C-alpha positions as CSV (number, residue, x, y, z in Angstrom):
1,M,9.5,-29.1,7.1
2,L,5.6,-29.6,7.9
3,S,5.7,-33.0,9.6
4,F,9.3,-31.8,11.5
5,Y,7.3,-29.4,13.2
6,M,4.3,-31.4,13.8
7,R,6.2,-33.4,15.3
8,Q,7.3,-31.5,18.1
9,L,4.1,-30.0,18.6
10,D,3.6,-33.6,19.8
11,E,6.3,-34.6,21.4
12,V,5.5,-30.6,23.2
13,L,2.4,-31.9,24.0
14,L,3.4,-35.1,25.2
15,D,7.0,-33.7,27.7
16,H,5.6,-33.3,31.2
17,S,8.7,-31.2,31.6
18,I,7.8,-27.8,29.9
19,V,4.4,-26.7,31.7
20,G,2.6,-23.4,31.7
21,G,3.9,-20.3,29.7
22,D,6.9,-21.8,28.3
23,Q,4.5,-24.7,26.9
24,Q,2.4,-22.2,25.8
25,Q,5.0,-19.9,23.9
26,R,6.7,-23.3,22.2
27,I,3.5,-24.4,20.7
28,L,2.5,-21.0,19.7
29,Y,5.8,-20.6,17.5
30,L,5.6,-24.4,15.7
31,L,1.9,-23.3,15.1
32,N,2.7,-20.0,14.0
33,K,5.6,-22.1,12.2
34,V,3.1,-24.0,10.2
35,N,1.1,-21.4,9.3
36,D,3.5,-19.9,7.5
37,L,4.2,-22.7,5.8
38,T,1.0,-24.0,4.5
39,A,0.2,-20.1,3.4
40,E,1.8,-21.2,0.5
41,F,-0.7,-24.0,-0.1
42,G,-3.7,-24.4,-1.7
43,G,-4.3,-22.4,-4.8
44,G,-3.2,-24.3,-7.4
45,V,0.3,-25.2,-6.3
46,T,0.4,-28.6,-5.6
47,T,2.3,-31.1,-3.3
48,N,3.2,-34.5,-2.9
49,H,0.8,-35.3,-0.5
50,L,-2.7,-36.0,-1.7
51,A,-4.4,-36.0,1.2
52,I,-2.9,-32.5,1.7
53,D,-3.9,-30.7,-1.5
54,D,-7.1,-31.9,-1.0
55,H,-7.7,-30.5,2.1
56,I,-5.4,-28.0,2.6
57,E,-8.2,-25.3,3.1
58,Q,-9.9,-27.0,6.3
59,F,-6.1,-28.2,7.3
60,K,-5.4,-23.9,7.4
61,V,-9.0,-23.6,9.6
62,D,-7.3,-26.4,11.7
63,V,-4.3,-24.7,12.1
64,N,-5.5,-21.3,12.9
65,T,-8.4,-22.8,15.7
66,A,-5.6,-24.2,17.2
67,I,-3.6,-21.5,17.0
68,R,-6.6,-19.2,18.9
69,D,-7.3,-21.9,21.2
70,A,-3.4,-22.5,22.7
71,R,-3.3,-18.3,23.3
72,A,-6.3,-18.5,25.6
73,N,-6.0,-17.8,29.0
74,P,-5.8,-20.6,30.3
75,P,-4.8,-22.1,26.4
76,N,-6.4,-25.0,25.1
77,Y,-4.6,-27.7,23.5
78,F,-8.0,-30.0,22.8
79,A,-8.0,-28.3,18.6
80,L,-4.0,-28.5,18.5
81,G,-4.4,-32.6,19.5
82,R,-6.9,-32.8,16.6
83,L,-4.7,-31.2,14.7
84,A,-1.3,-33.4,15.1
85,G,-4.2,-36.3,15.5
86,S,-4.9,-35.6,11.7
87,C,-1.9,-36.0,10.7
88,T,-0.5,-39.4,13.1
89,S,-3.4,-41.2,12.1
90,C,-2.3,-42.2,8.6
91,H,1.3,-41.7,9.7
92,K,3.7,-43.4,12.5
93,Y,6.3,-41.1,12.8
94,R,9.9,-43.0,12.6
95,D,13.2,-41.7,15.1
């Protein structure tokens, strides 16, 4: 599910037809889904992804930073881009 949400976030950022408040609401919705999902990780819970297991606490901080910045007026999506990049630096999404 985490990969699915991250791909959707990447698609929203690349879709120039969605702008303004609609884009912001979609991004916040997806970021909150990621935040809810990752709340289960850490504290001894392991996944099948070693990089997530090793860096989950920093990932959670990065998600919360992206949420805070996306809520700003005007929204700032730089932290979201970094967050998405942290996944795509290792993974190439396949259609």
